C-alpha positions as CSV (number, residue, x, y, z in Angstrom):
1,X,16.9,-1.9,34.6
2,X,15.5,-3.2,31.3
3,X,13.2,-0.9,29.4
4,X,10.9,-2.3,26.7
5,X,8.6,-0.2,24.5
6,X,5.5,-1.6,22.9
7,X,4.2,0.2,19.8
8,X,0.5,-0.4,19.0
9,X,-0.9,0.4,15.5
10,X,-4.7,0.1,16.0
11,X,-5.7,1.0,12.4
12,X,-2.8,-0.6,10.5
13,X,-4.8,-2.4,7.7
14,X,-7.1,0.5,7.0
15,X,-4.3,3.1,7.1
16,X,-2.1,1.0,4.9
17,X,-4.9,0.9,2.4
18,X,-5.4,4.6,2.7
19,X,-1.7,5.2,2.0
20,X,-2.0,3.1,-1.2
21,X,-5.1,5.0,-2.3
22,X,-3.4,8.4,-1.8
23,X,-0.1,7.4,-3.4
24,X,-1.9,5.9,-6.5
25,X,-1.9,8.5,-9.3
26,X,-5.0,8.9,-11.4
27,X,-4.4,7.9,-15.1
28,X,-3.8,10.6,-17.5
29,X,-6.9,10.3,-19.8
30,X,-6.3,13.3,-22.0
31,X,-10.1,13.7,-22.5
32,X,-12.4,16.7,-22.2
33,X,-14.3,17.3,-19.0
34,X,-18.0,16.6,-19.5
35,X,-20.9,17.4,-17.2
36,X,-22.5,14.7,-15.2
37,X,-26.3,14.5,-15.0
38,X,-28.2,13.3,-12.0
39,X,-30.9,10.7,-12.6
40,X,-34.5,12.0,-12.6
41,X,-36.1,12.1,-9.3
42,X,-39.4,10.3,-8.8
43,X,-41.7,12.7,-7.0
44,X,-44.7,10.4,-7.1
45,X,-44.1,7.6,-4.5
46,X,-47.7,6.5,-4.7
47,X,-50.6,6.6,-2.3
48,X,-49.5,8.1,1.0
49,X,-51.3,9.4,4.1
50,X,-48.9,12.4,4.4
51,X,-50.3,15.6,2.9
52,X,-48.2,17.2,0.2
53,X,-48.5,20.6,1.8
54,X,-45.9,19.6,4.4
55,X,-48.3,19.0,7.3
56,X,-47.8,16.5,10.1
57,X,-48.5,12.9,9.8
58,X,-51.8,12.2,11.7
59,X,-50.3,9.4,13.8
60,X,-47.2,11.3,15.0
61,X,-46.7,12.1,18.6
62,X,-46.5,15.8,17.9
63,X,-49.9,15.6,16.2
64,X,-51.5,14.0,19.3
65,X,-50.3,16.8,21.6
66,X,-52.0,20.2,22.0
67,X,-50.0,21.5,19.1
68,X,-52.2,19.9,16.5
69,X,-52.6,22.2,13.5
70,X,-49.5,24.3,14.3
71,X,-46.1,23.4,13.0
72,X,-43.4,24.2,15.5
73,X,-40.6,26.5,14.2
74,X,-37.0,25.4,13.8
75,X,-36.1,27.8,16.6
76,X,-38.4,26.0,19.0
77,X,-37.0,22.6,18.0
78,X,-33.4,23.8,18.5
79,X,-34.2,25.2,21.9
80,X,-35.1,21.7,23.2
81,X,-32.4,19.4,24.6
82,X,-31.0,16.9,22.2
83,X,-32.8,13.9,23.7
84,X,-36.2,15.7,23.5
85,X,-36.0,16.8,19.9
86,X,-38.4,15.0,17.6
87,X,-36.9,12.6,15.1
88,X,-37.3,13.1,11.4
89,X,-39.6,10.2,11.2
90,X,-41.9,11.7,13.9
91,X,-42.0,14.9,11.9
92,X,-43.3,13.0,8.9
93,X,-40.3,13.1,6.7
94,X,-40.2,10.0,4.5
95,X,-36.5,10.3,3.8
96,X,-35.4,9.0,7.2
97,X,-34.6,5.3,7.4
98,X,-36.0,3.2,10.1
99,X,-33.8,1.9,12.9
100,X,-32.5,-1.6,12.2
101,X,-33.9,-4.1,14.8
102,X,-30.5,-5.9,15.0
103,X,-28.3,-2.8,15.3
104,X,-25.2,-3.1,17.5
105,X,-25.5,-2.4,21.2
106,X,-25.0,1.1,22.5
107,X,-21.9,1.8,24.6
108,X,-23.9,1.8,27.8
109,X,-25.3,-1.7,27.0
110,X,-21.9,-3.3,26.9
111,X,-20.7,-2.3,23.4
112,X,-17.3,-0.7,22.8
113,X,-17.3,3.1,22.8
114,X,-17.3,4.6,19.4
115,X,-14.0,5.9,18.0
116,X,-14.1,9.5,16.8
117,X,-13.2,9.8,13.2
118,X,-10.3,12.2,12.6
119,X,-11.0,15.3,10.6
120,X,-10.8,14.9,6.9
121,X,-11.4,11.1,7.0
122,X,-14.7,11.4,5.1
123,X,-13.1,13.4,2.3
124,X,-10.3,10.8,2.0
125,X,-12.7,7.8,1.8
126,X,-16.0,9.1,0.8
127,X,-17.9,6.3,2.7
128,X,-17.4,3.8,5.5
129,X,-14.9,1.1,4.7
130,X,-14.3,-2.3,6.2
131,X,-11.9,-5.1,5.4
132,X,-13.0,-8.7,5.3
133,X,-11.4,-12.1,5.3
134,X,-13.0,-15.5,4.4
135,X,-13.4,-17.8,7.4
136,X,-15.1,-21.1,6.6
137,X,-18.4,-20.2,4.8
138,X,-18.5,-16.6,6.1
139,X,-16.9,-13.3,5.5
140,X,-15.7,-11.7,8.7
141,X,-14.7,-8.1,9.3
142,X,-11.0,-7.8,10.3
143,X,-10.7,-4.0,10.3
144,X,-12.9,-1.0,10.0
145,X,-12.3,2.7,9.5
146,X,-13.4,5.2,12.2
147,X,-16.5,6.1,10.2
148,X,-17.6,2.5,10.2
149,X,-16.8,2.3,14.0
150,X,-19.2,5.1,14.6
151,X,-21.9,3.2,12.7
152,X,-21.6,0.2,15.0
153,X,-19.3,-2.0,12.8
154,X,-16.7,-4.0,14.7
155,X,-14.0,-6.5,13.8
156,X,-15.4,-10.0,14.1
157,X,-18.8,-9.1,12.8
158,X,-20.2,-11.0,9.8
159,X,-19.9,-9.0,6.5
160,X,-23.6,-9.8,5.7
161,X,-24.7,-8.3,9.0
162,X,-22.5,-5.2,8.3
163,X,-24.1,-4.7,4.9
164,X,-27.5,-4.9,6.4
165,X,-26.7,-2.2,8.9
166,X,-25.0,0.1,6.5
167,X,-26.2,0.2,2.9
168,X,-23.5,2.4,1.4
169,X,-20.6,0.3,2.8
170,X,-17.3,-0.1,1.0
171,X,-16.2,-3.7,1.5
172,X,-12.7,-4.7,0.5
173,X,-10.5,-7.8,0.9
174,X,-8.0,-7.8,3.8
175,X,-4.3,-8.3,2.9
176,X,-2.7,-9.7,6.0
177,X,0.5,-10.5,4.1
178,X,0.9,-6.9,3.1
179,X,0.3,-5.7,6.7
180,X,2.9,-8.1,7.9
181,X,5.3,-6.9,5.3
182,X,4.8,-3.3,6.4
183,X,5.4,-4.3,10.1
184,X,8.6,-6.2,9.0
185,X,9.9,-3.1,7.2
186,X,9.1,-0.9,10.3
187,X,10.9,-3.4,12.6
188,X,13.9,-3.5,10.2
189,X,14.0,0.3,10.1
190,X,13.8,0.4,13.9
191,X,16.7,-2.1,14.3
192,X,18.9,0.1,12.0
193,X,17.9,3.6,13.4
194,X,16.5,3.4,16.9
195,X,17.4,0.3,18.8
196,X,19.5,-2.9,18.3
197,X,16.6,-5.1,19.2
198,X,13.2,-4.8,17.6
199,X,10.5,-7.4,17.0
200,X,7.1,-7.8,15.5
201,X,4.4,-8.7,18.1
202,X,1.1,-9.8,16.7
203,X,-0.6,-8.4,13.6
204,X,-0.6,-4.8,14.8
205,X,2.4,-4.0,17.0
206,X,6.2,-3.9,17.6
207,X,8.5,-4.4,20.5
208,X,11.6,-2.3,21.1
209,X,14.3,-3.0,23.6
210,X,15.3,0.5,24.7
211,X,17.7,-0.5,27.4
212,X,20.5,2.0,27.4
213,X,19.5,3.7,24.1
214,X,16.9,6.4,24.9
215,X,19.6,8.9,26.1
216,X,20.7,9.1,22.5
217,X,17.4,10.7,21.6
218,X,17.0,13.0,24.6
219,X,15.1,10.6,26.9
220,X,12.2,8.3,26.7
221,X,9.5,11.0,26.4
222,X,11.3,12.7,23.5
223,X,11.9,9.4,21.8
224,X,8.2,8.6,22.0
225,X,7.3,12.0,20.5
226,X,9.8,11.5,17.6
227,X,8.5,8.0,17.0
228,X,4.9,9.2,16.8
229,X,5.9,12.1,14.5
230,X,7.7,9.7,12.2
231,X,4.6,7.4,12.0
232,X,2.3,10.4,11.5
233,X,4.4,11.3,8.4
234,X,3.8,7.8,7.1
235,X,0.0,8.2,7.7
236,X,-0.2,5.8,10.7
237,X,-1.7,6.4,14.1
238,X,-0.1,4.7,17.1
239,X,0.1,4.4,20.9
240,X,3.3,3.6,22.7
241,X,4.0,2.4,26.2
242,X,7.4,1.9,27.9
243,X,7.7,-0.4,30.9
244,X,10.1,-2.8,32.5
245,X,8.5,-5.9,31.0
246,X,7.3,-6.6,27.5
247,X,4.0,-7.9,28.8
248,X,3.2,-4.7,30.8
249,X,4.2,-2.5,27.9
250,X,2.0,-4.6,25.5
251,X,-1.0,-4.3,27.9
252,X,-0.7,-0.6,28.5
253,X,-0.2,0.2,24.8
254,X,-3.4,-1.6,23.8
255,X,-5.7,-1.1,26.7
256,X,-4.3,2.1,28.2
257,X,-6.0,5.4,27.7
258,X,-3.0,7.6,26.9
259,X,-1.1,7.9,23.6
260,X,2.2,7.8,25.4
261,X,2.6,5.9,28.7
262,X,5.9,6.0,30.6
263,X,5.9,3.5,33.5
264,X,8.5,3.8,36.3
265,X,10.5,0.6,37.1
266,X,8.8,-1.7,39.5
267,X,5.3,-0.4,39.0
268,X,4.1,-3.0,36.4
269,X,1.8,-5.0,38.7
270,X,0.0,-1.9,40.0
271,X,-0.3,-0.3,36.5
272,X,-2.0,-3.2,34.9
273,X,-4.2,-4.3,37.8
274,X,-7.3,-2.5,36.5
275,X,-6.9,-3.7,32.9
276,X,-9.1,-6.6,31.5
277,X,-7.7,-10.1,31.3
278,X,-7.4,-9.8,27.5
279,X,-4.4,-7.5,28.1
280,X,-2.4,-10.5,29.2
281,X,-2.6,-12.1,25.7
282,X,-4.6,-15.1,27.0
283,X,-6.2,-17.4,24.5
284,X,-9.9,-17.6,23.9
285,X,-10.4,-20.7,26.0
286,X,-8.8,-19.1,29.0
287,X,-10.9,-16.0,28.6
288,X,-14.1,-18.0,28.5
289,X,-13.1,-20.0,31.6
290,X,-12.2,-16.7,33.4
291,X,-15.6,-15.3,32.6
292,X,-17.3,-18.4,33.8
293,X,-15.5,-18.0,37.2
294,X,-16.3,-14.2,37.4
295,X,-12.7,-13.1,36.7
296,X,-12.7,-9.8,34.8
297,X,-9.6,-7.8,35.8
298,X,-5.9,-8.7,36.1
299,X,-6.1,-7.7,39.8
300,X,-8.5,-10.6,40.3
301,X,-5.7,-13.1,39.6
302,X,-3.3,-11.6,42.2
303,X,-4.7,-13.2,45.4
304,X,-5.4,-16.6,43.8
305,X,-3.1,-19.6,44.5
306,X,-1.0,-20.8,41.6
307,X,-2.3,-24.3,41.6
308,X,-6.0,-23.5,41.3
309,X,-5.2,-20.7,38.8
310,X,-3.3,-23.0,36.6
311,X,-5.9,-25.7,36.8
312,X,-8.7,-23.3,35.9
313,X,-7.1,-21.1,33.2
314,X,-4.1,-23.1,32.2
315,X,-0.4,-22.9,32.9
316,X,0.0,-20.5,30.0
317,X,-2.1,-17.9,31.7
318,X,0.1,-18.1,34.8
319,X,3.2,-17.6,32.7
320,X,1.7,-14.6,31.1
321,X,0.8,-13.1,34.5
322,X,4.4,-13.6,35.7
323,X,5.9,-12.2,32.6
324,X,3.8,-9.0,32.8
325,X,4.8,-8.5,36.5
326,X,8.4,-9.3,35.9
327,X,8.6,-12.6,37.8
328,X,9.4,-14.6,34.7
329,X,11.6,-13.5,31.8
330,X,10.1,-13.0,28.3
331,X,12.7,-12.9,25.6
332,X,12.3,-10.8,22.5
333,X,13.4,-12.4,19.3
334,X,14.8,-9.5,17.3
335,X,14.9,-9.0,13.6
336,X,18.4,-9.2,12.3
337,X,19.2,-6.9,9.4
338,X,21.0,-8.9,6.7
339,X,24.3,-7.5,5.8
340,X,25.0,-7.3,2.1
341,X,27.6,-9.7,0.8
342,X,30.9,-7.9,0.6
343,X,34.5,-8.9,-0.1
344,X,37.6,-6.8,0.2
345,X,41.2,-6.9,-1.1
346,X,43.8,-4.6,0.4
347,X,46.9,-4.2,-1.7
348,X,50.5,-4.0,-0.5
349,X,51.4,-1.6,-3.3
350,X,49.1,0.7,-5.2
351,X,48.2,-0.5,-8.7
352,X,47.2,1.4,-11.8
353,X,47.6,-0.7,-14.9
354,X,44.5,-2.3,-16.6
355,X,46.0,-5.8,-16.3
356,X,46.6,-5.6,-12.5
357,X,43.1,-4.0,-11.9
358,X,41.5,-6.7,-14.0
359,X,43.3,-9.4,-12.0
360,X,42.2,-8.0,-8.7
361,X,38.6,-7.8,-10.0
362,X,38.8,-11.4,-11.0
363,X,40.0,-12.4,-7.6
364,X,37.2,-10.4,-5.9
365,X,34.6,-12.0,-8.1
366,X,35.8,-15.5,-7.2
367,X,35.6,-14.6,-3.5
368,X,32.2,-13.1,-3.9
369,X,30.8,-16.1,-5.8
370,X,32.0,-18.4,-3.0
371,X,30.2,-16.2,-0.4
372,X,27.0,-16.0,-2.4
373,X,27.0,-19.8,-2.8
374,X,27.4,-20.2,0.9
375,X,24.4,-18.0,1.6
376,X,22.3,-19.4,-1.2
377,X,22.0,-16.0,-3.0
378,X,22.3,-14.7,-6.5
379,X,23.4,-11.2,-7.3
380,X,21.1,-8.7,-9.1
381,X,23.4,-5.7,-8.7
382,X,27.2,-5.7,-7.9
383,X,29.1,-2.5,-7.0
384,X,32.8,-2.2,-7.2
385,X,34.5,0.4,-5.0
386,X,38.2,1.3,-5.6
387,X,40.0,3.4,-2.9
388,X,42.7,5.6,-4.4
389,X,45.8,6.8,-2.8
390,X,44.5,10.4,-2.7
391,X,41.5,9.3,-0.7
392,X,38.9,9.5,-3.5
393,X,36.7,6.4,-4.1
394,X,35.9,5.3,-7.7
395,X,32.8,3.2,-8.2
396,X,31.5,0.9,-10.9
397,X,28.2,-0.9,-10.8
398,X,26.8,-3.7,-13.0
399,X,23.3,-5.2,-12.9
400,X,21.9,-8.5,-13.9
401,X,18.4,-9.1,-15.3
402,X,18.3,-12.4,-13.4
403,X,19.9,-13.5,-10.1
404,X,23.3,-15.0,-10.9
405,X,26.5,-16.1,-9.3
406,X,28.3,-17.0,-12.6
407,X,31.8,-15.8,-12.1
408,X,32.6,-15.8,-15.8
409,X,29.6,-13.6,-16.6
410,X,30.3,-11.1,-13.8
411,X,34.0,-10.8,-14.9
412,X,32.8,-10.1,-18.5
413,X,30.4,-7.5,-17.3
414,X,33.1,-5.6,-15.3
415,X,35.4,-5.9,-18.3
416,X,32.9,-4.0,-20.4
417,X,32.8,-1.2,-17.8
418,X,36.4,-1.0,-16.7
419,X,37.2,1.9,-18.9
420,X,35.1,4.1,-16.6
421,X,37.5,3.4,-13.6
422,X,40.2,6.1,-13.1
423,X,43.1,4.8,-11.0
424,X,44.7,8.2,-10.6
425,X,48.0,7.9,-8.7
426,X,47.1,4.3,-7.8
427,X,44.5,2.1,-6.1
428,X,45.3,0.7,-2.6
429,X,42.1,-1.2,-1.8
430,X,39.1,-2.6,-3.8
431,X,35.7,-3.7,-2.4
432,X,33.0,-5.7,-4.1
433,X,29.5,-5.5,-2.6
434,X,26.0,-6.9,-3.6
435,X,23.4,-4.2,-2.6
436,X,20.6,-6.3,-4.3
437,X,20.4,-10.0,-4.1
438,X,17.8,-12.8,-4.4
439,X,17.6,-16.4,-3.3
440,X,19.1,-18.7,-5.9
441,X,18.9,-22.4,-5.7
442,X,19.6,-25.3,-8.0
443,X,18.1,-25.5,-11.5
444,X,17.2,-28.5,-13.6
445,X,19.8,-28.9,-16.4
446,X,17.7,-31.3,-18.5
447,X,17.9,-35.1,-19.0
448,X,20.8,-36.9,-20.5
449,X,18.9,-38.1,-23.5
450,X,19.7,-36.5,-26.8
451,X,16.0,-35.7,-27.4
452,X,16.0,-33.2,-24.5
453,X,16.2,-29.6,-25.6
454,X,16.7,-26.7,-23.2
455,X,16.2,-23.2,-24.4
456,X,19.3,-21.0,-24.2
457,X,19.4,-18.5,-21.4
458,X,19.1,-14.9,-22.7
459,X,20.1,-13.3,-19.4
460,X,23.8,-12.9,-20.2
461,X,23.0,-11.4,-23.6
462,X,20.5,-9.0,-22.0
463,X,23.0,-7.9,-19.4
464,X,25.8,-7.2,-21.9
465,X,23.4,-5.2,-24.2
466,X,22.1,-3.3,-21.2
467,X,25.6,-2.4,-20.1
468,X,26.3,-0.9,-23.5
469,X,22.9,0.7,-24.3
470,X,21.5,1.4,-20.9
471,X,19.1,-0.3,-18.6
472,X,16.0,1.2,-20.1
473,X,16.9,0.4,-23.8
474,X,15.8,-3.2,-23.6
475,X,12.2,-4.1,-22.9
476,X,9.3,-6.1,-24.1
477,X,5.8,-4.9,-24.9
478,X,2.8,-6.6,-23.6
479,X,-0.9,-5.9,-23.9
480,X,-3.4,-5.4,-21.1
481,X,-7.2,-5.1,-21.1
482,X,-8.1,-1.5,-21.9
483,X,-9.8,0.4,-24.7
484,X,-7.6,3.5,-24.3
485,X,-4.5,3.0,-26.4
486,X,-2.0,4.4,-23.9
487,X,-3.3,2.0,-21.3
488,X,-3.5,-1.0,-23.5
489,X,0.2,-1.5,-23.7
490,X,2.8,-1.8,-21.0
491,X,6.6,-2.3,-20.8
492,X,7.9,-5.5,-19.4
493,X,11.5,-6.5,-18.4
494,X,13.3,-8.1,-21.4
495,X,13.1,-11.6,-19.8
496,X,9.4,-11.4,-18.9
497,X,6.8,-13.3,-20.9
498,X,4.3,-11.1,-22.8
499,X,0.6,-11.9,-22.2
500,X,-0.5,-11.4,-25.8
501,X,-0.9,-8.9,-28.6
502,X,-4.1,-7.1,-29.8
503,X,-5.8,-8.4,-33.0
504,X,-6.5,-4.9,-34.4
505,X,-4.0,-2.6,-36.1
506,X,-1.9,-0.5,-33.9
507,X,1.3,1.5,-34.6
508,X,4.7,0.0,-33.9
509,X,5.7,3.1,-32.0
510,X,3.3,4.8,-29.6
511,X,4.2,8.2,-28.2
512,X,4.3,8.3,-24.4
513,X,1.9,11.2,-24.5
514,X,-0.2,12.4,-27.5
515,X,1.3,15.6,-29.0
516,X,-1.0,18.3,-30.4
517,X,-1.1,19.1,-34.1
518,X,-1.6,22.6,-35.6
519,X,-2.8,24.0,-39.0
520,X,-5.0,21.0,-39.5
521,X,-7.3,21.0,-42.5
522,X,-10.0,18.3,-42.5
523,X,-13.7,17.9,-43.4
524,X,-16.1,17.1,-40.6
525,X,-17.3,14.8,-39.3
526,X,-15.7,11.6,-40.6
527,X,-12.9,12.6,-43.0
528,X,-9.2,12.3,-42.2
529,X,-7.0,15.5,-42.3
530,X,-5.6,16.6,-45.6
531,X,-2.8,18.7,-44.1
532,X,-1.3,19.2,-40.6
533,X,1.8,20.5,-38.9
534,X,3.7,18.4,-36.3
535,X,6.9,19.4,-34.6
536,X,7.3,22.5,-36.8
537,X,7.1,20.3,-40.0
538,X,4.3,20.4,-42.5
539,X,2.8,17.2,-43.8
540,X,0.4,16.7,-46.8
541,X,-1.8,13.6,-46.5
542,X,-2.2,11.5,-49.7
543,X,-4.2,8.6,-48.2
544,X,-6.2,8.0,-45.0
545,X,-8.4,5.4,-43.3
546,X,-10.8,5.8,-40.5
547,X,-12.3,6.8,-38.2
548,X,-12.0,4.3,-35.4
549,X,-14.0,5.6,-32.5
550,X,-12.8,5.0,-29.0
551,X,-14.9,6.0,-25.9
552,X,-13.5,6.9,-22.5
553,X,-13.5,4.4,-19.7
554,X,-16.3,6.1,-17.8
555,X,-15.9,3.8,-14.7
556,X,-12.5,5.3,-13.9
557,X,-13.3,9.0,-13.4
558,X,-15.8,11.7,-14.3
559,X,-13.6,13.2,-16.9
560,X,-14.1,10.2,-19.2
561,X,-17.9,10.0,-19.0
562,X,-18.5,11.7,-22.3
563,X,-15.0,11.5,-23.9
564,X,-14.7,10.4,-27.5
565,X,-11.7,10.0,-29.8
566,X,-11.8,9.4,-33.5
567,X,-8.5,7.7,-34.8
568,X,-7.3,7.9,-38.4
569,X,-4.4,6.1,-40.2
570,X,-2.9,8.5,-42.7
571,X,0.0,8.4,-45.1
572,X,2.0,11.5,-46.0
573,X,3.7,12.4,-49.2
574,X,7.1,11.3,-48.0
575,X,5.8,7.8,-47.2
576,X,5.5,8.3,-43.5
577,X,2.4,6.7,-41.9
578,X,0.9,8.2,-38.8
579,X,-1.8,7.4,-36.3
580,X,-3.6,10.5,-35.1
581,X,-6.9,11.3,-33.5
582,X,-9.5,14.0,-33.1
583,X,-11.1,14.7,-29.7
584,X,-14.9,14.8,-30.0
585,X,-17.4,13.4,-32.4
586,X,-18.1,16.7,-34.1
587,X,-21.8,16.8,-33.0
588,X,-21.9,17.1,-29.2
589,X,-19.7,19.7,-27.5
590,X,-19.1,17.7,-24.3
591,X,-17.4,14.9,-26.1
592,X,-14.4,17.1,-27.1
593,X,-13.1,20.3,-28.5
594,X,-12.2,18.9,-32.0
595,X,-8.5,19.3,-31.5
596,X,-6.1,17.0,-33.3
597,X,-3.2,15.0,-31.7
598,X,-0.4,12.7,-33.0
599,X,-0.3,9.4,-31.1
600,X,1.9,7.0,-33.0
601,X,3.9,6.0,-36.2
602,X,3.7,2.9,-38.3
603,X,6.7,1.1,-39.8
C-alpha cells in the first residue's frame, strides 16, 4: 500500500525571519556603554473629572452601586470571577485604551481560535510582527506571529486595519521567494536523506512518498518524531500526517488537531469526513458556490451524484474528492537532486611520472568540458581525485572566480598545483568532479568592426594569482554608507565592481579591529598624542592633525547612544603615519573612558 506523508509548516515565513534575526550578529561597535534616559512624563493631562486622590470616576458602575465612597480592596476584586471583575476603565484608570469598534470577531462569533504563543516568543521579538505583501493598491497581511494572532490579526487582513487595531505593530515585507527557497532546500535534503521522492506542495508544506522506507527509521511514528525534532533544531514548528493518499495526508496535516497523525490504509474517506471543504484544496469560486448551496463539510459531498456535483462546484472539485479518497491517482512530482558533473579515467597500468599524470589530467579536462557544455554549466570549483595503488586517495582542488569551461585555463590551473600530488607507488584511477557550478551560456564577443573594443577578461589572471597566493589574498575594497570607519569599508571579490570611495582622508590599511595603545602622553582635550607604545614599540610623534570627531550610530543599539571617537593623523620620528583615536570627548564620562586605540596606517 502506498504511504504518503504531508508536512505542514504553519509559521514558515515568520519563523524563517526569526532564524535570520537570531543568526545575525550585532556589529562590534567598540564604544562605551552609556545610560539611556527616559523622556519626561507629562503629569498634567489638563482638566479632568477624575480626582487626583485616586477616587472613583463619578459615572462608573462601581460608583453607582452601594459601595460609593468605599474603594474595594485588591483582595475583593481578585475573589470575583474573571468575567465579573471591573475593567481598568470602569475603575477610573486613564491608562487603559478603549476597545476598537472594528476589532476582529471573538472565537464564538465565527472567528478562528487564537493560537497560543510559545514561551519566550515575546523576548525574541519584543512586539507583535506581521508580514505584508502589496496586492493592487493595498497591503495585505500574509503571515503573523502568535502574539499578533492573539490580538486578532489574521492573514488576508489589510495592513491599515491591523495598524489601527495594534499601535505597536512591527510590519515587515514578506519574502515569498526566500520562503520557497527554504522549502526547496528542505525537499532536496529529504530526497537525499529520508525518501527518494519529495515534493513541495504550496507555500507552506512538503510531500514525502514513504512507501517502503519508514522501516529504515524504526517505523512511521519514530520517523515522524525524528522529523519534528530535526525541524525544531532549525527553529521551525510543523504538523505531519501519513495516509494512503496525498490529498488525505494534506487535509489532515493542515486541518487536523494532532501534531502527528498516522492513518491506517483504507480509512481516508472516514478520517476526512468532518473536515471543512477547504481541506480538499478547492479554489475560491468552488468554496463560494459550496457555501451558497449549504455545503460545509467533506462528508456533505459523499451522497451527491457526480453530475450535479460537477455542475455546481466544477470538475476540479470532483477530482480533488476522488484523489483524497483514493479513487483517482495523484502523482507526486519529486525534486531530483542534480548530480555533480564527474568524469573518470581508469588506467591499465599505474602511472607515476609527471608527464603521464599531466596527460591524464588533460584528457579528463577535455571530457569534463564536453560534459559541462552539454549541461550548459560552468565550473567554479574543480576537484581532482587520484586513487593510488596502496588505497590512499590524493586530492587537488582549483577554483575559478567566474564560471568557466575553458579547457586551456583549467589545464593551466592544474599545472600550477600538480606538485602537490604524491603518486606514491603509482596511480591506477583519476576522477575529476565539479562540486560547485553555475549556468553558463553564450556571451557576446563584440562586433566585427575595428572600432569595437572589448575589455580583457581578468578572470584567468585572478585565478592564477589566487592559486599561488591564496584565495583570500586578492580582493577589492568598496565603500558603504556608515559613519563608523570599520563599517564604511567592505571587501569585495576581485572581479566585483566597487561602488565608490569616500572623499575624506582615510588610511590605506585599516586594522580589522582597533588595537589598544599604552603609555600615551597627550594634552586634553583636543591635542594629538606626543608619545605612545604600540605592539611593544615606542613611538615619538613629531606632527599631528585633528581631531575628527565621529559619533556612534545610535539607531543600531543602546551602546552607541553616547559613544564618541576623536581621530588624529600623526607622524612618528621614523616617518610612519598612523591613524589613531581616543574614546570620549574628555568632558562627559558616558562618551568614553579616554583610552587610545590604533586603527590604521597611511602609505
